[in-house]
DSSP file (Angstrom, degrees, kcal/mol; ACC not computed):
  #  RESIDUE AA STRUCTURE BP1 BP2  ACC     N-H-->O    O-->H-N    N-H-->O    O-->H-N    TCO  KAPPA ALPHA  PHI   PSI    X-CA   Y-CA   Z-CA
    1    1 A L              0   0    0      0, 0.0     2,-0.3     0, 0.0   142,-0.2   0.000 360.0 360.0 360.0 136.9   11.4    3.7  -17.7
    2    2 A A        -     0   0    0      2,-0.0     2,-0.3   131,-0.0   131,-0.0  -0.587 360.0-179.0 -80.1 143.7   10.3    6.1  -15.1
    3    3 A S        -     0   0    0     -2,-0.3     2,-0.4     2,-0.0   144,-0.0  -0.979  21.7-142.7-140.7 155.9    7.2    5.2  -13.1
    4    4 A S        +     0   0    0     -2,-0.3     2,-0.3   129,-0.0   129,-0.0  -0.954  32.1 154.3-116.4 141.2    5.1    6.6  -10.4
    5    5 A F        -     0   0    0     -2,-0.4     2,-0.4   130,-0.0   129,-0.1  -0.979  41.3-110.0-156.6 161.9    3.5    4.4   -7.7
    6    6 A L        -     0   0    0     -2,-0.3     2,-0.3   128,-0.1     3,-0.1  -0.848  37.6-114.4 -97.2 136.6    2.3    4.5   -4.2
    7    7 A I        -     0   0    0     -2,-0.4   115,-0.4   115,-0.1   128,-0.1  -0.532  44.0-103.7 -67.4 132.4    4.3    2.7   -1.6
    8    8 A A        -     0   0    0    127,-0.6    -1,-0.1    -2,-0.3     3,-0.1  -0.284  32.0-119.0 -62.7 139.0    2.2   -0.2   -0.3
    9    9 A D        -     0   0    0      1,-0.1    -1,-0.1   112,-0.1   112,-0.1  -0.417  41.4 -89.4 -70.8 153.5    0.5    0.3    3.0
   10   10 A P        -     0   0    0      0, 0.0    -1,-0.1     0, 0.0     3,-0.1  -0.357  34.3-172.4 -63.7 145.5    1.5   -2.3    5.7
   11   11 A T  S    S+     0   0    0      1,-0.2     2,-0.3    -3,-0.1    13,-0.0   0.368  72.5  42.8-114.9  -2.3   -0.6   -5.4    5.9
   12   12 A D  S >  S-     0   0    0      1,-0.1     3,-2.0    18,-0.0     4,-0.2  -0.995  78.7-126.2-145.1 141.9    1.0   -6.8    9.1
   13   13 A G  G >  S+     0   0    0     -2,-0.3     3,-1.6     1,-0.3     7,-0.1   0.773 107.0  68.1 -60.5 -26.1    2.0   -5.0   12.3
   14   14 A C  G 3  S+     0   0    0      1,-0.3    -1,-0.3    72,-0.1    18,-0.1   0.599  89.3  65.0 -73.0  -8.3    5.5   -6.4   12.0
   15   15 A E  G <  S+     0   0    0     -3,-2.0    -1,-0.3     2,-0.1    -2,-0.2   0.527  90.1  89.5 -84.3  -7.4    6.0   -4.1    9.0
   16   16 A L  S <  S-     0   0    0     -3,-1.6     3,-0.1    -4,-0.2    15,-0.0  -0.503  85.2-105.5 -89.6 156.8    5.7   -1.1   11.3
   17   17 A D    >   -     0   0    0     -2,-0.2     3,-0.6     1,-0.2    15,-0.1  -0.343  58.0 -74.7 -66.9 160.9    8.3    0.8   13.2
   18   18 A L  T 3  S+     0   0    0      1,-0.2    15,-0.2    15,-0.1    -1,-0.2  -0.281 117.9  15.9 -57.7 144.5    8.4    0.2   17.0
   19   19 A N  T 3  S+     0   0    0     13,-1.7    98,-1.9     1,-0.2     2,-0.3   0.896 100.1 127.1  57.1  47.3    5.6    1.9   18.9
   20   20 A T  E <   -Ab  32 117A   0     12,-1.4    12,-1.6    -3,-0.6     2,-0.3  -0.965  41.2-161.7-133.0 148.3    3.6    2.6   15.8
   21   21 A M  E     -Ab  31 118A   0     96,-2.1    98,-3.0    -2,-0.3     2,-0.3  -0.892   5.3-172.4-124.9 158.0   -0.1    1.9   14.9
   22   22 A F  E     -A   30   0A   0      8,-2.0     8,-3.2    -2,-0.3     2,-0.6  -0.982  15.4-145.3-151.4 140.3   -1.8    1.8   11.5
   23   23 A L  E     -A   29   0A   0     -2,-0.3     6,-0.2    96,-0.2     2,-0.1  -0.935  19.8-147.5-108.4 119.4   -5.4    1.4   10.4
   24   24 A T    >   -     0   0    0      4,-2.6     3,-1.7    -2,-0.6    76,-0.1  -0.375  28.0-110.1 -78.6 163.7   -6.0   -0.5    7.2
   25   25 A Q  T 3  S+     0   0    0      1,-0.3    -1,-0.1     2,-0.1    69,-0.1   0.751 120.6  59.5 -62.8 -23.7   -8.9    0.3    4.8
   26   26 A E  T 3  S-     0   0    0      2,-0.1    -1,-0.3    71,-0.1    68,-0.2   0.499 123.4-104.3 -83.6  -4.9  -10.4   -3.0    6.0
   27   27 A G  S <  S+     0   0    0     -3,-1.7    65,-2.8     1,-0.3     2,-0.4   0.526  70.7 144.6  96.0   6.5  -10.5   -1.8    9.6
   28   28 A E  E     - C   0  91A   0     63,-0.2    -4,-2.6    61,-0.0     2,-0.9  -0.666  41.4-146.4 -79.9 131.0   -7.6   -3.8   11.1
   29   29 A V  E     -AC  23  90A   0     61,-3.1    60,-2.8    -2,-0.4    61,-0.9  -0.862  20.3-164.5 -98.5 106.1   -5.7   -1.9   13.7
   30   30 A L  E     -AC  22  88A   0     -8,-3.2    -8,-2.0    -2,-0.9     2,-0.3  -0.590   9.5-179.5 -90.0 151.1   -2.1   -3.0   13.3
   31   31 A F  E     -AC  21  87A   0     56,-2.3    56,-2.2   -10,-0.2     2,-0.3  -0.982  24.7-165.0-148.0 158.6    0.5   -2.3   16.0
   32   32 A N  E     +AC  20  86A   0    -12,-1.6   -13,-1.7    -2,-0.3   -12,-1.4  -0.902  24.1 176.3-142.9 114.5    4.2   -2.9   16.9
   33   33 A S  E     - C   0  85A   0     52,-3.5    52,-1.9    -2,-0.3     4,-0.1  -0.964  32.4-160.4-128.0 135.7    5.1   -2.3   20.5
   34   34 A E  S    S+     0   0    0     -2,-0.4     2,-0.3    50,-0.2    50,-0.1   0.536  84.5  51.0 -84.8  -6.3    8.4   -2.7   22.4
   35   35 A N  S    S-     0   0    0     50,-0.1    50,-0.3    48,-0.1     2,-0.1  -0.888  96.3 -93.7-126.8 157.5    6.4   -2.9   25.7
   36   36 A D        -     0   0    0     -2,-0.3     2,-0.5    48,-0.2    -2,-0.1  -0.433  42.5-131.0 -62.1 144.9    3.4   -4.8   27.0
   37   37 A I  B     +E   82   0B   0     45,-2.9    45,-2.6    71,-0.2    71,-0.3  -0.905  27.8 176.5-106.0 124.9    0.2   -2.9   26.5
   38   38 A G        -     0   0    0     69,-3.1    38,-0.7    -2,-0.5     2,-0.3   0.609  68.6 -12.3 -98.9 -16.8   -2.2   -2.5   29.5
   39   39 A G  E     -FG  75 107C   0     68,-1.3    68,-2.4    36,-0.2    -1,-0.3  -0.968  58.3-161.8-173.9 162.5   -4.8   -0.2   27.8
   40   40 A F  E     -FG  74 106C   0     34,-2.6    34,-2.9    -2,-0.3     2,-0.3  -0.995   7.6-178.5-154.9 155.6   -5.5    1.9   24.7
   41   41 A Q  E     +FG  73 105C   0     64,-2.1    64,-3.2    -2,-0.3     2,-0.3  -0.954  17.9 153.1-151.9 139.2   -7.7    4.6   23.4
   42   42 A F  E     -F   72   0C   0     30,-1.8    30,-2.7    -2,-0.3     2,-0.3  -0.983  34.6-120.0-160.2 162.1   -7.8    6.2   20.0
   43   43 A N  E     -FG  71 102C   0     59,-3.2    59,-1.9    -2,-0.3     2,-0.5  -0.834  20.4-135.1-105.3 145.6  -10.1    8.0   17.5
   44   44 A V  E     - G   0 101C   0     26,-2.9     2,-0.4    -2,-0.3    57,-0.2  -0.892  22.6-151.5 -99.1 126.6  -10.8    6.8   14.0
   45   45 A D  E     + G   0 100C   0     55,-3.0    54,-3.0    -2,-0.5    55,-1.0  -0.789  68.5  10.3-100.5 141.0  -10.7    9.5   11.4
   46   46 A G  S    S+     0   0    0     -2,-0.4    51,-0.4    52,-0.3     2,-0.3   0.362 115.9  62.8  83.2  -4.6  -12.6    9.6    8.2
   47   47 A A  S    S-     0   0    0     -3,-0.2     2,-0.5    49,-0.2    49,-0.2  -0.946  76.7-116.4-146.0 164.1  -15.0    6.7    8.9
   48   48 A T  E     -D   95   0A   0     47,-2.8    47,-2.6    -2,-0.3     2,-0.6  -0.902  25.2-129.6-106.5 132.3  -17.7    5.8   11.4
   49   49 A I  E     +D   94   0A   0     20,-2.9    45,-0.2    -2,-0.5    22,-0.1  -0.706  28.5 173.9 -79.5 120.3  -17.2    2.8   13.7
   50   50 A T  E     -     0   0A   0     43,-3.1     2,-0.3    -2,-0.6    44,-0.2   0.511  60.3 -42.9-103.8  -8.4  -20.2    0.6   13.5
   51   51 A G  E     -D   93   0A   0     42,-1.2    42,-2.9    17,-0.1     2,-0.4  -0.963  59.5 -81.7 167.4 179.5  -18.9   -2.2   15.6
   52   52 A L  E     -D   92   0A   0     -2,-0.3    40,-0.2    40,-0.2    15,-0.0  -0.891  33.5-142.8-109.7 140.4  -16.1   -4.5   16.7
   53   53 A L  E     -D   91   0A   0     38,-2.9    38,-0.6    -2,-0.4    -2,-0.0  -0.730  31.4 -96.1 -99.2 153.4  -15.1   -7.6   14.8
   54   54 A P  S    S+     0   0    0      0, 0.0     2,-0.1     0, 0.0    -1,-0.1  -0.248  80.9  33.7 -66.9 154.8  -14.0  -10.8   16.6
   55   55 A G        +     0   0    0      1,-0.2    36,-0.4    35,-0.1     4,-0.4  -0.332  53.5 118.2 101.0-178.7  -10.3  -11.6   17.0
   56   56 A G  S  > S-     0   0    0     34,-0.2     4,-2.1     1,-0.1    33,-0.2  -0.084  75.0 -76.6  98.1 162.1   -7.1   -9.7   17.5
   57   57 A D  H  > S+     0   0    0     31,-3.1     4,-1.6     1,-0.2    32,-0.2   0.796 126.2  59.1 -66.4 -29.7   -4.5   -9.6   20.2
   58   58 A A  H  4>S+     0   0    0     31,-2.4     5,-2.6    30,-0.3    -1,-0.2   0.924 108.5  45.1 -65.1 -42.5   -6.7   -7.4   22.5
   59   59 A A  H >45S+     0   0    0     30,-0.5     3,-1.7    -4,-0.4    -2,-0.2   0.911 110.4  54.5 -65.5 -41.6   -9.3  -10.2   22.5
   60   60 A D  H 3<5S+     0   0    0     -4,-2.1    -1,-0.2     1,-0.3    -2,-0.2   0.821 107.3  51.6 -60.4 -31.0   -6.7  -12.8   23.0
   61   61 A A  T 3<5S-     0   0    0     -4,-1.6    -1,-0.3    -5,-0.2    -2,-0.2   0.430 119.1-111.8 -86.4   0.5   -5.5  -10.9   26.1
   62   62 A G  T < 5 +     0   0    0     -3,-1.7    15,-0.4     1,-0.2    16,-0.2   0.715  57.3 167.5  78.4  21.3   -9.1  -10.8   27.5
   63   63 A F      < -     0   0    0     -5,-2.6     2,-0.6    -6,-0.2    13,-0.3  -0.347  36.8-131.2 -68.1 147.9   -9.5   -7.0   27.0
   64   64 A T  E     -H   75   0C   0     11,-3.8    11,-1.8    -2,-0.0     2,-0.5  -0.905  30.8-170.2 -92.8 122.7  -12.8   -5.3   27.4
   65   65 A V  E     +H   74   0C   0     -2,-0.6     2,-0.3     9,-0.2     9,-0.2  -0.965   9.5 173.9-121.4 130.5  -13.2   -3.1   24.3
   66   66 A S  E     -H   73   0C   0      7,-2.7     7,-2.7    -2,-0.5     2,-0.3  -0.900   6.4-170.0-129.7 162.1  -15.9   -0.6   23.8
   67   67 A N  E     -H   72   0C   0     -2,-0.3     5,-0.2     5,-0.2     2,-0.2  -0.989  17.6-157.3-149.3 156.3  -16.5    2.0   21.1
   68   68 A S        -     0   0    0      3,-2.4   -17,-0.1    -2,-0.3   -19,-0.1  -0.374  59.7 -78.8-107.9-162.7  -18.5    5.0   20.1
   69   69 A S  S    S+     0   0    0     -2,-0.2   -20,-2.9     1,-0.2     3,-0.1   0.661 129.6  16.6 -75.7 -13.6  -18.9    6.0   16.5
   70   70 A T  S    S+     0   0    0    -22,-0.2   -26,-2.9     1,-0.2     2,-0.4   0.552 116.9  62.9-130.6 -15.9  -15.5    7.6   16.5
   71   71 A T  E     -F   43   0C   0    -28,-0.2    -3,-2.4   -22,-0.1     2,-0.4  -0.911  52.4-160.7-126.4 143.6  -13.5    6.4   19.6
   72   72 A V  E     -FH  42  67C   0    -30,-2.7   -30,-1.8    -2,-0.4     2,-0.4  -0.968   8.7-174.8-121.0 138.3  -12.2    3.0   20.8
   73   73 A L  E     +FH  41  66C   0     -7,-2.7    -7,-2.7    -2,-0.4     2,-0.4  -1.000   7.0 175.1-132.7 131.3  -11.3    2.2   24.4
   74   74 A G  E     +FH  40  65C   0    -34,-2.9   -34,-2.6    -2,-0.4     2,-0.3  -0.999  11.7 134.1-142.8 140.5   -9.7   -1.1   25.6
   75   75 A F  E     -FH  39  64C   0    -11,-1.8   -11,-3.8    -2,-0.4     2,-0.4  -0.952  44.8-104.5-165.1 174.5   -8.3   -2.5   28.8
   76   76 A S    >   -     0   0    0    -38,-0.7     3,-0.5    -2,-0.3   -13,-0.1  -0.951   7.4-159.7-116.3 131.5   -8.4   -5.5   31.1
   77   77 A F  T 3  S+     0   0    0     -2,-0.4    -1,-0.1   -15,-0.4   -14,-0.1   0.708  98.0  49.6 -73.4 -20.0  -10.4   -5.8   34.3
   78   78 A T  T 3  S-     0   0    0    -16,-0.2    -1,-0.2     2,-0.0   -15,-0.1   0.348 121.1-100.6-103.6   4.8   -8.1   -8.7   35.3
   79   79 A G    <   +     0   0    0     -3,-0.5    -2,-0.1     1,-0.2   -16,-0.1   0.602  66.7 157.7  87.1  11.3   -4.7   -7.2   34.6
   80   80 A G        -     0   0    0    -18,-0.1     2,-0.3   -19,-0.1    -4,-0.3  -0.285  23.1-156.4 -65.7 156.3   -4.2   -8.9   31.3
   81   81 A V        -     0   0    0     -6,-0.1   -43,-0.2   -18,-0.0    27,-0.1  -0.948  24.2-121.3-132.5 153.5   -1.8   -7.4   28.8
   82   82 A V  B     -E   37   0B   0    -45,-2.6   -45,-2.9    -2,-0.3     3,-0.1  -0.878  50.2-120.0 -85.9 116.3   -1.2   -7.4   25.1
   83   83 A P        -     0   0    0      0, 0.0   -50,-0.2     0, 0.0   -48,-0.1  -0.194  30.3 -89.6 -62.1 148.9    2.3   -8.7   25.0
   84   84 A A  S    S+     0   0    0    -50,-0.1     2,-0.3   -52,-0.1   -50,-0.2  -0.268  90.0  71.9 -50.9 141.0    5.1   -6.7   23.5
   85   85 A G  E    S-C   33   0A   0    -52,-1.9   -52,-3.5   -50,-0.3     2,-0.3  -0.986  78.5 -70.4 145.1-153.7    5.4   -7.5   19.8
   86   86 A C  E     +C   32   0A   0     -2,-0.3     2,-0.3   -54,-0.3   -54,-0.2  -0.954  61.4  87.9-142.0 157.1    3.5   -6.9   16.7
   87   87 A G  E    S-C   31   0A   0    -56,-2.2   -56,-2.3    -2,-0.3     2,-0.6  -0.992  77.3 -27.4 158.2-149.1    0.3   -7.9   15.0
   88   88 A T  E     -C   30   0A   0     -2,-0.3   -31,-3.1   -58,-0.2   -30,-0.3  -0.917  40.9-168.8-105.7 115.4   -3.4   -7.0   14.8
   89   89 A L  E     -     0   0A   0    -60,-2.8   -31,-2.4    -2,-0.6   -30,-0.5   0.945  68.2 -39.3 -67.3 -48.2   -4.6   -5.3   18.0
   90   90 A L  E     -C   29   0A   0    -61,-0.9   -61,-3.1   -34,-0.2     2,-0.4  -0.967  54.8-115.5-167.2 169.7   -8.3   -5.5   16.9
   91   91 A S  E     -CD  28  53A   0    -38,-0.6   -38,-2.9   -36,-0.4     2,-0.3  -0.973  24.6-154.9-122.9 135.6  -10.6   -5.2   13.9
   92   92 A L  E     - D   0  52A   0    -65,-2.8     2,-0.7    -2,-0.4   -40,-0.2  -0.824  16.4-133.2-109.5 144.0  -13.3   -2.6   13.5
   93   93 A D  E     - D   0  51A   0    -42,-2.9   -43,-3.1    -2,-0.3   -42,-1.2  -0.885  40.3-171.6 -91.4 118.2  -16.4   -2.7   11.4
   94   94 A L  E     - D   0  49A   0     -2,-0.7     2,-0.5   -45,-0.2   -45,-0.2  -0.841  27.4-151.1-119.1 149.7  -16.3    0.7    9.6
   95   95 A S  E    S+ D   0  48A   0    -47,-2.6   -47,-2.8    -2,-0.3     2,-0.1  -0.986  74.2   9.5-113.7 122.1  -18.7    2.7    7.5
   96   96 A G  S    S-     0   0    0     -2,-0.5   -49,-0.2   -49,-0.2    -2,-0.1  -0.412 104.0 -55.5  99.5 177.7  -16.8    5.0    5.1
   97   97 A E        -     0   0    0    -51,-0.4     2,-0.1    -2,-0.1   -72,-0.1  -0.864  53.3-135.5-101.0 116.4  -13.1    5.1    4.2
   98   98 A P        -     0   0    0      0, 0.0   -52,-0.3     0, 0.0     3,-0.1  -0.402  15.3-168.9 -70.3 144.1  -10.8    5.6    7.2
   99   99 A S        -     0   0    0    -54,-3.0     2,-0.3     1,-0.4    22,-0.2   0.457  57.1 -71.1-108.3  -4.5   -8.0    8.1    6.9
  100  100 A G  E     -G   45   0C   0    -55,-1.0   -55,-3.0   -76,-0.1    -1,-0.4  -0.938  51.2 -68.9 149.8-170.9   -6.1    7.2   10.0
  101  101 A L  E     +G   44   0C   0     -2,-0.3     2,-0.3   -57,-0.2   -57,-0.2  -0.918  40.6 176.4-119.1 147.1   -6.1    7.2   13.8
  102  102 A S  E     +G   43   0C   0    -59,-1.9   -59,-3.2    -2,-0.4     3,-0.2  -0.910  57.8  40.9-141.4 170.2   -5.7   10.2   16.1
  103  103 A G  E    S-     0   0C   0     -2,-0.3     2,-0.4   -61,-0.2    -1,-0.1   0.860  74.8-174.6  60.1  35.4   -5.7   10.9   19.8
  104  104 A I  E     +     0   0C   0    -62,-0.1     2,-0.4    -3,-0.1   -62,-0.2  -0.499  10.9 176.4 -71.9 122.5   -3.7    7.7   20.4
  105  105 A V  E     +G   41   0C   0    -64,-3.2   -64,-2.1    -2,-0.4     2,-0.4  -0.978   1.2 174.6-127.1 116.6   -3.2    6.9   24.0
  106  106 A I  E     -GI  40 114C   0      8,-0.7     8,-3.5    -2,-0.4     2,-0.3  -0.973   8.5-167.5-121.4 135.7   -1.4    3.7   24.9
  107  107 A S  E     -GI  39 113C   0    -68,-2.4   -69,-3.1    -2,-0.4   -68,-1.3  -0.892  18.3-124.3-124.0 155.0   -0.5    2.7   28.4
  108  108 A D    >   -     0   0    0      4,-2.8     3,-2.1    -2,-0.3   -71,-0.2  -0.260  50.3 -83.4 -81.4 179.2    1.7    0.0   30.0
  109  109 A P  T 3  S+     0   0    0      0, 0.0   -72,-0.1     0, 0.0    -1,-0.1   0.703 130.8  50.8 -62.0 -18.8    0.3   -2.4   32.6
  110  110 A T  T 3  S-     0   0    0      2,-0.1    -3,-0.0     0, 0.0     0, 0.0   0.361 122.7-101.6 -99.7   6.1    0.8    0.1   35.4
  111  111 A G  S <  S+     0   0    0     -3,-2.1     2,-0.2     1,-0.3     3,-0.0   0.464  73.3 142.9  92.5   1.9   -1.0    2.9   33.6
  112  112 A N        -     0   0    0      1,-0.1    -4,-2.8    -5,-0.0    -1,-0.3  -0.561  56.6-106.7 -76.4 139.9    2.1    4.8   32.4
  113  113 A A  E     -I  107   0C   0     -2,-0.2     2,-0.4    -6,-0.2    -6,-0.3  -0.397  27.1-150.7 -67.5 138.0    1.8    6.4   29.0
  114  114 A L  E     -I  106   0C   0     -8,-3.5     2,-1.0    -2,-0.1    -8,-0.7  -0.910  23.2-117.1-106.4 139.0    3.7    4.8   26.1
  115  115 A D        +     0   0    0     -2,-0.4     2,-0.3   -10,-0.1   -10,-0.1  -0.655  45.7 169.6 -81.6 104.7    4.8    7.0   23.3
  116  116 A F        -     0   0    0     -2,-1.0     2,-0.3   -12,-0.2   -96,-0.2  -0.873  14.1-166.8-116.1 148.8    3.0    5.8   20.2
  117  117 A T  E     -b   20   0A   0    -98,-1.9   -96,-2.1    -2,-0.3     2,-0.4  -0.840  24.3-110.8-125.8 166.7    2.7    7.3   16.7
  118  118 A Y  E     -b   21   0A   0     -2,-0.3     2,-0.7   -98,-0.2   -96,-0.2  -0.849  26.4-126.9 -99.7 134.1    0.6    6.7   13.7
  119  119 A H        -     0   0    0    -98,-3.0   -96,-0.2    -2,-0.4     2,-0.2  -0.709  27.4-138.3 -79.0 114.6    2.2    5.3   10.5
  120  120 A E    >   -     0   0    0     -2,-0.7     3,-1.7     1,-0.1   -20,-0.1  -0.531  26.2-100.0 -75.6 139.5    1.2    7.6    7.7
  121  121 A S  T 3  S+     0   0    0      1,-0.3    -1,-0.1    -2,-0.2     3,-0.1  -0.265 108.6  20.8 -56.3 141.0    0.2    5.9    4.4
  122  122 A G  T 3  S+     0   0    0   -115,-0.4    -1,-0.3     1,-0.2  -115,-0.1   0.602  88.6 158.4  74.5  10.8    3.0    5.9    1.9
  123  123 A G    <   -     0   0    0     -3,-1.7     2,-0.9     1,-0.1    -1,-0.2  -0.243  46.7-113.6 -63.7 158.7    5.6    6.4    4.6
  124  124 A D        +     0   0    0      1,-0.1    -1,-0.1    -3,-0.1    -3,-0.0  -0.806  49.6 152.3-102.8  97.7    9.2    5.4    3.7
  125  125 A D        +     0   0    0     -2,-0.9     2,-0.7  -108,-0.0    -1,-0.1   0.156  40.9 111.7-104.5  16.5   10.3    2.4    5.9
  126  126 A C        -     0   0    0      1,-0.2     3,-0.1     2,-0.0    12,-0.0  -0.823  57.5-154.8 -96.9 116.4   12.7    1.2    3.3
  127  127 A A  S    S+     0   0    0     -2,-0.7    -1,-0.2     1,-0.2    -3,-0.0   0.884  95.7  42.0 -58.7 -41.3   16.3    1.5    4.5
  128  128 A S  S    S-     0   0    0      2,-0.1    -1,-0.2    -3,-0.1     3,-0.1   0.777  97.1-139.1 -77.0 -25.8   17.7    1.7    0.9
  129  129 A G        +     0   0    0      1,-0.2     2,-0.6    -3,-0.1    -2,-0.1   0.571  60.8 128.8  76.7   8.6   15.0    4.0   -0.3
  130  130 A V        +     0   0    0      5,-0.0     8,-3.5     0, 0.0     2,-0.4  -0.882  33.6 178.5-105.8 117.8   14.9    1.9   -3.6
  131  131 A Y  B     -J  137   0D   0     -2,-0.6     6,-0.2     6,-0.3     2,-0.1  -0.902  21.3-133.8-116.5 143.5   11.5    0.7   -4.7
  132  132 A D    >   -     0   0    0      4,-2.0     3,-2.1    -2,-0.4    10,-0.2  -0.275  44.9 -86.0 -82.6-178.7   10.5   -1.3   -7.7
  133  133 A C  T 3  S+     0   0    0      8,-1.3    16,-0.1     1,-0.3     9,-0.1   0.689 129.5  56.7 -65.6 -17.2    7.5   -0.4   -9.9
  134  134 A A  T 3  S-     0   0    0      7,-0.2    -1,-0.3     2,-0.1  -126,-0.2   0.433 119.9-108.2 -90.4  -0.4    5.2   -2.5   -7.6
  135  135 A G  S <  S+     0   0    0     -3,-2.1  -127,-0.6     1,-0.3     2,-0.5   0.658  70.5 145.6  84.5  16.0    6.3   -0.4   -4.6
  136  136 A V    >   -     0   0    0   -129,-0.1     3,-2.1     5,-0.1    -4,-2.0  -0.778  55.2-116.0 -93.0 126.3    8.3   -3.2   -3.0
  137  137 A C  B 3  S-J  131   0D   0     -2,-0.5    -6,-0.3     1,-0.3     3,-0.1  -0.409  97.5  -7.1 -61.2 127.1   11.5   -2.1   -1.2
  138  138 A D  T 3  S+     0   0    0     -8,-3.5    -1,-0.3    -2,-0.2    -7,-0.2   0.725 102.0 153.9  56.4  25.0   14.5   -3.6   -3.0
  139  139 A G    <   -     0   0    0     -3,-2.1    -1,-0.1    -9,-0.3    -4,-0.0  -0.199  46.7-137.7 -76.3 173.0   12.1   -5.6   -5.2
  140  140 A D        +     0   0    0     -3,-0.1     2,-0.2    -8,-0.1    -1,-0.1   0.260  57.0 124.3-119.0  11.0   13.0   -6.7   -8.7
  141  141 A A        -     0   0    0     -5,-0.1    -8,-1.3     8,-0.1     2,-0.3  -0.533  38.1-175.2 -72.4 137.5    9.7   -6.0  -10.6
  142  142 A V        -     0   0    0     -2,-0.2     8,-3.2   -10,-0.2     9,-0.3  -0.901  26.8-105.3-130.4 160.7   10.3   -3.8  -13.7
  143  143 A E  B     -K  149   0E   0     -2,-0.3     6,-0.2     6,-0.3     2,-0.1  -0.633  29.9-138.4 -82.7 141.3    8.0   -2.1  -16.2
  144  144 A D    >   -     0   0    0      4,-2.1     3,-1.8    -2,-0.3    10,-0.2  -0.267  42.3 -83.4 -84.2-175.9    7.8   -3.6  -19.7
  145  145 A C  T 3  S+     0   0    0      8,-1.2    16,-0.1     1,-0.3     9,-0.1   0.639 130.2  56.7 -69.7 -12.2    7.8   -1.3  -22.8
  146  146 A T  T 3  S-     0   0    0      7,-0.2    -1,-0.3     2,-0.2     3,-0.1   0.532 119.7-108.0 -90.7  -6.5    4.0   -0.8  -22.4
  147  147 A G  S <  S+     0   0    0     -3,-1.8     2,-0.5     1,-0.3    -2,-0.1   0.477  71.4 143.8  93.3   4.2    4.4    0.5  -18.9
  148  148 A D    >   -     0   0    0      1,-0.1    -4,-2.1     5,-0.0     3,-1.9  -0.668  53.4-125.1 -80.2 123.9    3.0   -2.6  -17.2
  149  149 A C  B 3  S+K  143   0E   0     -2,-0.5    -6,-0.3     1,-0.3     3,-0.1  -0.535  97.0   4.0 -68.1 122.3    4.7   -3.4  -14.0
  150  150 A G  T 3  S+     0   0    0     -8,-3.2    -1,-0.3    -2,-0.4    -7,-0.2   0.562 100.2 147.3  78.7   8.2    6.0   -7.0  -14.3
  151  151 A G    <   -     0   0    0     -3,-1.9    -1,-0.2    -9,-0.3    -9,-0.1  -0.172  47.7-140.6 -72.7 170.1    4.7   -7.2  -17.9
  152  152 A S        +     0   0    0     -3,-0.1     2,-0.1    -8,-0.1    -1,-0.1   0.368  55.2 124.7-115.9   3.0    6.4   -9.3  -20.6
  153  153 A A        -     0   0    0     -5,-0.1    -8,-1.2     8,-0.1     2,-0.3  -0.426  39.5-170.6 -67.9 138.3    6.1   -7.1  -23.7
  154  154 A E        -     0   0    0      9,-0.2     8,-2.9   -10,-0.2     2,-0.5  -0.875  28.2-106.6-127.3 159.7    9.5   -6.4  -25.3
  155  155 A V  B     -L  161   0F   0     -2,-0.3     6,-0.2     6,-0.2     2,-0.0  -0.757  39.2-143.0 -85.2 126.4   10.8   -4.1  -28.0
  156  156 A D    >   -     0   0    0      4,-2.4     3,-2.3    -2,-0.5     8,-0.1  -0.190  34.1 -86.5 -82.3-179.3   11.5   -6.1  -31.2
  157  157 A E  T 3  S+     0   0    0      1,-0.3    13,-0.1     2,-0.1    -1,-0.1   0.676 128.8  56.3 -64.2 -16.5   14.4   -5.5  -33.6
  158  158 A C  T 3  S-     0   0    0      2,-0.2    -1,-0.3    11,-0.1     3,-0.1   0.437 120.3-107.6 -92.5   0.2   12.3   -3.0  -35.5
  159  159 A G  S <  S+     0   0    0     -3,-2.3     2,-0.5     1,-0.3    -2,-0.1   0.600  72.8 141.7  85.9  11.7   11.7   -0.9  -32.3
  160  160 A D    >   -     0   0    0      1,-0.0    -4,-2.4     2,-0.0     3,-1.6  -0.767  52.9-128.4 -90.8 126.1    8.1   -2.0  -32.0
  161  161 A C  B 3  S+L  155   0F   0     -2,-0.5    -6,-0.2     1,-0.3     3,-0.1  -0.605  96.7   1.0 -71.2 121.7    6.8   -2.6  -28.4
  162  162 A G  T 3  S+     0   0    0     -8,-2.9    -1,-0.3    -2,-0.5    -7,-0.2   0.614  98.9 155.4  74.3  12.2    5.2   -6.0  -28.4
  163  163 A G    <   -     0   0    0     -3,-1.6    -1,-0.2    -9,-0.5    -9,-0.2  -0.174  54.9-115.9 -68.0 166.2    6.0   -6.5  -32.1
  164  164 A S        -     0   0    0      1,-0.1    -1,-0.1    -3,-0.1    -2,-0.0   0.757  28.8-141.8 -76.2 -23.3    6.4   -9.9  -33.6
  165  165 A G  S    S+     0   0    0      1,-0.1    -1,-0.1    -5,-0.0    -8,-0.1   0.550  75.5 107.6  73.6   4.3   10.1   -9.5  -34.5
  166  166 A A        +     0   0    0      3,-0.0     2,-0.3   -10,-0.0     3,-0.1   0.500  39.6 117.7 -93.8  -4.7    9.4  -11.3  -37.7
  167  167 A D        -     0   0    0      1,-0.2     3,-0.2     4,-0.0   -10,-0.1  -0.463  46.6-165.3 -67.3 125.8    9.6   -8.3  -40.0
  168  168 A I  S    S+     0   0    0      1,-0.3     2,-0.5    -2,-0.3    -1,-0.2   0.886  83.7  30.4 -76.6 -39.0   12.5   -8.8  -42.4
  169  169 A M  S    S-     0   0    0     -3,-0.1     2,-0.3   -11,-0.0    -1,-0.3  -0.981  85.9-136.7-121.6 128.3   12.5   -5.2  -43.3
  170  170 A C        -     0   0    0     -2,-0.5     2,-0.1    -3,-0.2   -11,-0.0  -0.640  23.5-116.1 -83.2 137.9   11.5   -2.6  -40.8
  171  171 A D              0   0    0     -2,-0.3    -1,-0.1     1,-0.1    -4,-0.0  -0.436 360.0 360.0 -68.9 144.1    9.2    0.2  -41.9
  172  172 A D              0   0    0     -2,-0.1    -1,-0.1     0, 0.0    -2,-0.0   0.486 360.0 360.0 -76.4 360.0   10.6    3.6  -41.8
């Protein structure tokens, strides 16, 4: 059966390509960096920043993070860095539905720009390009005869989807 679905957005920074960021609908700024991060600045599109939530790798690194209603700026006064790797850079309290990040500027510990991009929703990070009905790369979920992904309805011997299969004679 043919199905249409949206490829699931990343829920963890380690699902992103190197040197990529992503903003979840919940306000988490995910990242995957091949270099230590010494500072960052970016704009939030489609939503208003109402504050910063505790936690994230920037807080763990001792960064000072400030924001306006649209822009976030973070760095360390003491030379701390967000180590190369992946995870949640920080979490934002947002009003509205964010559509992404723009104006991304990421620097290494000496202030040199690092080339970062934004992961677009529904992007194809699946090497095989084969997704199951749940949008999982190389997954094994299939639609049943009612069109439910992972459902258990089957076609009986009379050709009825979800039928009892108990009919001795099938109706024409």
